[in-house]
C-alpha positions as CSV (number, residue, x, y, z in Angstrom):
1,X,43.2,-9.5,32.9
2,X,39.7,-10.1,34.6
3,X,39.5,-11.1,37.8
4,X,37.7,-14.4,38.8
5,X,34.0,-14.3,39.7
6,X,32.8,-15.8,43.5
7,X,29.2,-16.9,43.8
8,X,27.4,-18.1,47.2
9,X,26.2,-21.9,46.9
10,X,22.7,-20.4,46.6
11,X,23.7,-18.0,44.1
12,X,25.3,-21.0,41.8
13,X,22.3,-23.1,42.2
14,X,19.9,-20.0,41.1
15,X,22.1,-19.4,38.2
16,X,22.1,-23.3,37.3
17,X,18.4,-23.6,37.4
18,X,17.9,-20.2,35.4
19,X,20.2,-21.6,32.5
20,X,18.8,-24.7,32.3
21,X,15.2,-23.7,32.4
22,X,15.6,-21.1,29.9
23,X,17.2,-24.4,27.7
24,X,13.8,-26.2,28.2
25,X,14.6,-28.4,31.0
26,X,11.8,-29.2,33.1
27,X,12.0,-28.5,36.6
28,X,12.7,-32.2,37.9
29,X,15.4,-32.5,35.4
30,X,17.1,-28.9,35.9
31,X,17.4,-29.4,39.8
32,X,18.9,-33.1,39.4
33,X,21.3,-31.5,37.1
34,X,21.7,-28.3,39.1
35,X,22.4,-30.8,42.6
36,X,25.3,-32.4,40.7
37,X,27.2,-29.5,38.9
38,X,26.8,-27.0,41.9
39,X,28.2,-30.2,44.1
40,X,31.1,-30.6,41.8
41,X,31.8,-26.8,41.8
42,X,31.7,-26.7,45.4
43,X,34.0,-29.3,46.0
44,X,36.7,-27.6,43.3
45,X,35.6,-30.4,40.8
46,X,36.1,-27.4,38.1
47,X,35.7,-30.2,35.0
48,X,32.2,-31.4,36.3
49,X,31.1,-28.0,37.6
50,X,29.2,-25.2,36.6
51,X,31.3,-25.5,33.5
52,X,29.4,-28.4,32.4
53,X,26.5,-26.4,31.7
54,X,27.7,-25.0,28.8
55,X,27.8,-28.7,27.2
56,X,24.7,-29.3,28.8
57,X,22.8,-26.7,27.1
58,X,24.6,-27.3,23.8
59,X,23.8,-30.9,23.7
60,X,19.8,-30.1,24.3
61,X,19.8,-27.2,21.6
62,X,21.2,-29.9,19.3
63,X,18.5,-32.4,20.0
64,X,20.8,-34.5,21.7
65,X,18.5,-35.1,25.2
66,X,15.1,-35.1,25.8
67,X,14.4,-32.1,28.4
68,X,11.2,-33.2,29.6
69,X,11.9,-37.2,29.4
70,X,10.1,-38.9,32.1
71,X,12.3,-42.0,33.3
72,X,10.3,-45.2,33.5
73,X,11.4,-47.5,36.5
74,X,11.1,-51.2,36.0
75,X,11.2,-54.0,38.4
76,X,13.5,-56.0,36.5
77,X,14.4,-59.4,39.0
78,X,14.7,-59.4,43.2
79,X,18.4,-58.0,43.0
80,X,17.8,-55.3,39.8
81,X,15.9,-52.5,39.2
82,X,16.3,-51.1,35.6
83,X,15.2,-47.5,35.0
84,X,14.9,-46.6,31.1
85,X,15.9,-42.6,30.8
86,X,13.8,-42.4,27.7
87,X,16.8,-40.3,26.4
88,X,16.8,-37.9,29.1
89,X,19.9,-37.2,31.6
90,X,20.7,-40.2,33.8
91,X,20.8,-38.1,37.2
92,X,17.0,-37.9,37.3
93,X,16.9,-41.5,36.8
94,X,19.1,-42.0,39.4
95,X,17.3,-40.2,41.9
96,X,14.1,-42.0,40.6
97,X,15.7,-45.3,41.3
98,X,17.8,-45.1,44.2
99,X,15.3,-45.9,46.8
100,X,14.4,-49.1,45.0
101,X,17.9,-50.1,44.9
102,X,18.5,-49.4,48.7
103,X,15.3,-51.5,49.5
104,X,16.6,-54.5,47.3
105,X,20.2,-54.4,48.3
106,X,18.8,-54.6,51.9
107,X,16.7,-57.3,51.2
108,X,19.5,-59.4,49.1
109,X,23.0,-57.8,50.5
110,X,23.5,-56.8,47.0
111,X,21.8,-55.1,44.3
112,X,21.9,-53.2,40.7
113,X,20.2,-50.2,39.4
114,X,20.9,-50.2,35.4
115,X,20.2,-47.3,33.8
116,X,19.3,-47.4,30.1
117,X,19.0,-44.8,27.1
118,X,20.4,-42.1,29.2
119,X,22.5,-38.9,28.1
120,X,25.6,-38.7,30.8
121,X,28.1,-36.1,31.5
122,X,28.3,-35.5,35.1
123,X,30.8,-36.8,37.9
124,X,29.9,-40.2,39.5
125,X,31.0,-39.6,43.2
126,X,27.8,-37.8,44.3
127,X,26.0,-41.1,43.5
128,X,27.8,-43.4,45.3
129,X,28.3,-40.9,48.0
130,X,24.3,-41.0,48.1
131,X,24.5,-44.7,48.5
132,X,27.0,-44.1,51.4
133,X,24.9,-41.8,53.3
134,X,22.1,-44.6,53.1
135,X,24.6,-47.2,54.8
136,X,25.6,-48.8,51.8
137,X,28.7,-49.3,49.8
138,X,28.3,-48.0,46.3
139,X,30.0,-48.9,42.7
140,X,29.0,-46.6,39.8
141,X,30.3,-47.1,36.1
142,X,29.5,-46.1,32.5
143,X,30.9,-46.0,29.1
144,X,31.1,-42.6,27.2
145,X,31.5,-41.7,23.5
146,X,34.9,-43.4,21.7
147,X,37.3,-40.7,23.2
148,X,40.5,-43.2,24.0
149,X,42.5,-45.6,22.1
150,X,43.4,-49.3,23.6
151,X,46.7,-49.5,24.5
152,X,48.9,-50.4,21.7
153,X,46.2,-48.9,19.3
154,X,45.8,-45.5,17.9
155,X,42.4,-44.8,17.2
156,X,39.2,-44.0,19.5
157,X,37.6,-46.9,20.4
158,X,36.8,-47.2,24.5
159,X,35.4,-44.5,26.2
160,X,36.8,-42.2,29.0
161,X,34.9,-45.0,31.2
162,X,34.9,-43.6,35.0
163,X,34.6,-45.7,37.9
164,X,33.4,-45.0,41.3
165,X,33.1,-46.2,44.8
166,X,32.1,-45.4,48.1
167,X,32.6,-47.0,51.6
168,X,30.3,-45.7,54.4
169,X,32.2,-44.3,57.4
170,X,29.8,-44.0,60.6
171,X,30.4,-40.3,61.6
172,X,32.9,-39.6,58.7
173,X,32.7,-38.4,55.3
174,X,32.9,-41.6,53.3
175,X,35.9,-43.3,51.5
176,X,35.3,-42.1,48.0
177,X,37.0,-42.5,44.7
178,X,36.1,-41.5,41.2
179,X,38.2,-41.6,38.2
180,X,38.3,-41.9,34.4
181,X,40.0,-44.7,33.2
182,X,41.5,-42.8,30.8
183,X,44.5,-40.6,31.7
184,X,42.4,-37.7,32.4
185,X,38.8,-36.8,32.3
186,X,38.2,-35.3,28.8
187,X,36.8,-32.1,30.6
188,X,40.4,-31.4,31.7
189,X,41.8,-31.5,28.4
190,X,39.1,-28.7,27.5
191,X,39.7,-26.9,30.2
192,X,43.5,-26.8,29.3
193,X,42.3,-25.6,25.6
194,X,39.7,-23.0,27.0
195,X,42.7,-21.7,29.0
196,X,45.2,-21.5,26.2
197,X,47.7,-24.2,28.0
198,X,49.1,-27.2,26.5
199,X,48.6,-30.4,27.8
200,X,51.2,-32.8,29.6
201,X,53.0,-35.4,27.4
202,X,51.5,-38.7,27.9
203,X,47.9,-37.6,27.9
204,X,46.8,-37.9,23.9
205,X,47.6,-38.5,20.4
206,X,46.7,-36.5,17.4
207,X,44.9,-37.6,14.5
208,X,48.1,-39.4,12.8
209,X,48.4,-41.4,16.0
210,X,51.3,-39.2,17.3
211,X,52.0,-38.3,20.6
212,X,50.7,-34.4,21.0
213,X,50.6,-31.6,23.5
214,X,48.1,-29.5,21.9
215,X,44.8,-29.8,23.4
216,X,42.9,-29.3,20.0
217,X,44.8,-32.1,18.6
218,X,44.3,-34.4,21.6
219,X,40.6,-33.9,21.2
220,X,40.6,-34.6,17.4
221,X,42.5,-37.5,17.9
222,X,42.8,-40.1,20.7
223,X,43.1,-39.8,24.4
224,X,45.2,-42.6,26.3
225,X,44.4,-45.1,29.0
226,X,46.0,-44.4,32.2
227,X,48.4,-47.5,33.6
228,X,48.9,-48.6,30.1
229,X,47.1,-52.2,29.6
230,X,45.5,-52.0,33.1
231,X,43.7,-49.1,32.3
232,X,43.0,-50.0,28.9
233,X,41.6,-53.4,30.5
234,X,39.3,-51.9,33.3
235,X,37.9,-49.3,30.8
236,X,36.7,-52.8,28.4
237,X,35.4,-54.0,31.4
238,X,33.3,-51.1,32.2
239,X,32.2,-51.1,28.4
240,X,30.7,-54.6,29.0
241,X,29.4,-54.3,32.6
242,X,27.3,-50.7,31.3
243,X,26.8,-52.2,28.0
244,X,25.9,-55.3,26.8
245,X,25.4,-56.7,30.5
246,X,22.4,-54.6,30.9
247,X,21.4,-54.4,27.2
248,X,22.8,-51.1,26.0
249,X,25.5,-50.0,23.8
250,X,29.5,-49.6,23.7
251,X,31.0,-46.4,23.6
252,X,32.2,-46.5,19.8
253,X,28.3,-47.3,19.0
254,X,27.5,-43.7,20.1
255,X,28.3,-40.1,18.7
256,X,27.8,-36.8,20.5
257,X,24.7,-34.6,19.7
258,X,25.5,-32.6,16.5
259,X,23.9,-29.8,14.2
260,X,22.8,-32.4,12.0
261,X,20.5,-34.1,14.7
262,X,22.2,-37.3,13.7
263,X,24.3,-37.7,17.0
264,X,23.3,-40.9,19.3
265,X,24.7,-39.7,22.8
266,X,22.8,-42.3,24.6
267,X,24.2,-45.4,26.6
268,X,23.8,-47.1,29.8
269,X,25.0,-46.7,33.5
270,X,25.4,-49.7,36.1
271,X,25.4,-49.0,39.5
272,X,26.3,-51.5,42.5
273,X,24.8,-51.2,45.9
274,X,26.3,-53.8,48.9
275,X,24.5,-53.3,52.5
276,X,26.7,-54.4,55.2
277,X,23.9,-54.6,57.5
278,X,22.8,-57.6,55.4
279,X,25.8,-59.3,54.9
280,X,27.0,-59.1,58.9
281,X,23.8,-58.6,60.6
282,X,24.2,-57.5,64.1
283,X,27.9,-57.4,63.7
284,X,28.0,-55.0,61.1
285,X,29.3,-52.3,63.4
286,X,32.2,-54.0,64.7
287,X,33.3,-54.9,60.9
288,X,32.9,-51.3,59.7
289,X,35.2,-50.3,62.7
290,X,37.6,-52.9,61.4
291,X,37.9,-51.1,58.1
292,X,38.6,-48.0,59.7
293,X,42.1,-49.7,61.0
294,X,42.9,-49.6,57.5
295,X,42.0,-45.9,57.0
296,X,44.0,-44.8,60.1
297,X,47.1,-47.0,58.8
298,X,47.0,-44.8,55.5
299,X,46.8,-41.9,57.2
300,X,49.3,-42.8,59.8
301,X,52.0,-43.2,56.9
302,X,51.3,-39.3,55.8
303,X,49.4,-40.3,52.8
304,X,45.9,-39.0,52.1
305,X,42.6,-40.8,51.4
306,X,40.6,-40.1,47.7
307,X,38.5,-37.1,48.2
308,X,40.5,-35.7,51.0
309,X,41.0,-32.5,49.2
310,X,37.6,-32.6,47.9
311,X,36.1,-32.9,51.2
312,X,38.1,-29.8,52.3
313,X,37.1,-27.8,49.4
314,X,33.5,-28.5,50.3
315,X,33.8,-26.8,53.8
316,X,35.5,-23.6,52.5
317,X,33.1,-23.2,50.0
318,X,30.2,-23.6,52.1
319,X,31.9,-20.4,53.8
320,X,33.3,-18.6,50.9
321,X,31.3,-19.8,48.1
322,X,32.6,-20.8,44.8
323,X,35.0,-19.1,42.5
324,X,34.9,-19.6,38.2
325,X,36.6,-17.6,35.8
326,X,34.8,-14.0,34.6
327,X,35.0,-15.8,31.1
328,X,32.9,-18.7,32.1
329,X,30.8,-16.7,34.3
330,X,30.1,-14.3,31.1
331,X,29.4,-17.5,29.0
332,X,27.1,-18.8,31.5
333,X,25.3,-15.7,32.0
334,X,24.6,-15.3,28.3
335,X,22.6,-18.7,28.8
336,X,20.3,-17.3,30.9
């Protein structure tokens, strides 16, 4: 059995930039994508790390993303900034829009960044963490493609529809969570397939609506929402907020890129920012300190905060680098 391959963070960045450049992404897009996938790999979020470069390149090859797209920033309203990704990747659009979002949030207390017409494949926590680093509370969500059956149904209709939240903690890592409203992220099923492993019961249905533990049958069928009707309702909320509310599409109105060039992998993303300083004025520090009581009480019970393991992985990776399967490394090398 081949040994895993360990890369320094710098080497992982260089590998990603070479792959994306070879796939036709311009420097701005390649840099934004690299920052995201390397951050995910660094934090041991394997399903959104370097592995994602494979599908990113495949989407570009099939014409499903404009590798040269220039995002257009629009001052929509006093509390709203809109960025038209012009069929480019969402990450560069966020980077172009976040300063405007910060400015509006600090002026109004709350503001929204609406990204339209974008290709989105990445984790959401880097975006809300970026807002927390600015002293803002961040909430982000987006639809995907129709991969998930509504609870009680048996056919794909909803997206995996992730939601992410970050709360700034002065002097500490932010309180952050990021999860799909499906039982697991689709990438987890893909990783099980690559490893030749079955998936746990309760993750998915096959294309006949029967429960399955076969990852390929799950990918061909329908994933399930977490928590039954509760996850299904949250997923529907995300469809509405990141779709019709911002003038964009629903998950079932999109399709992954395909060899025929008829896929429509573009949709929207909504990001909300709230400014504690604007809400609270000179009492902001007092109330942020009050929030620490909750976090400390959670930890005192022996529970962990979301992302705690990810932050621990981050420190390990800064020292030891990142490790990926040899098979994936060879696949990535072929893309350079």
